[in-house]
C-alpha positions in Angstrom: -278.9 94.8 132.2 -281.9 96.6 130.7 -282.9 100.0 131.7 -286.6 101.0 132.2 -287.9 102.9 129.3 -290.2 105.9 129.8 -293.7 106.2 128.6 -294.4 107.8 125.2 -295.4 111.4 125.0 -299.1 112.1 125.1 -299.2 113.6 121.7 -297.6 110.4 120.2 -300.1 108.2 122.1 -303.0 110.5 120.8 -301.9 109.9 117.2 -301.7 106.2 117.6 -305.0 106.0 119.6 -306.8 108.0 116.9 -305.5 105.6 114.2 -306.5 102.6 116.3 -310.1 103.8 116.7 -310.4 104.9 113.1 -309.4 101.3 112.1 -310.9 99.4 115.1 -312.5 96.8 112.9 -308.9 95.9 111.7 -306.3 97.6 113.9 -303.3 96.1 112.1 -301.5 98.9 110.2 -300.0 97.9 106.9 -296.4 98.9 106.2 -297.3 102.1 104.3 -299.6 103.0 107.2 -296.8 102.3 109.7 -294.5 104.5 107.6 -297.0 107.3 107.9 -297.3 106.8 111.7 -293.5 106.7 112.0 -293.2 110.0 110.2 -295.9 111.6 112.4 -294.7 110.1 115.7 -290.9 109.8 115.2 -291.1 106.2 116.5 -289.4 103.2 115.2 -291.3 100.2 113.6 -290.7 98.1 116.6 -292.2 100.7 118.9 -295.3 101.1 116.7 -295.6 97.3 116.5 -295.4 96.9 120.3 -297.8 99.8 120.9 -300.4 98.1 118.7 -299.9 94.7 120.2 -300.5 96.2 123.7 -303.4 98.4 122.6 -305.2 95.4 121.0 -304.7 93.5 124.2 -306.0 96.3 126.4 -308.8 97.6 124.2 -310.2 94.2 123.1 -310.0 93.0 126.7 -312.0 95.9 127.9 -314.6 95.4 125.2 -314.9 91.7 125.9 -315.4 92.3 129.7 -318.2 94.9 129.3 
């Protein structure tokens, strides 16, 4: 079976969140941007992809409801 994964460290989330808000008009990092985020956060492509998928759902949802 699958084991529950822990949350990402705050400093990692801070880096990803900063990028998200700097690019909030188009929060879809291109591969070179993902490579830079990978180097800064030590995450894998899939982790970065999943974080942005979830962030777009959460942030866009909050904006739409306000």
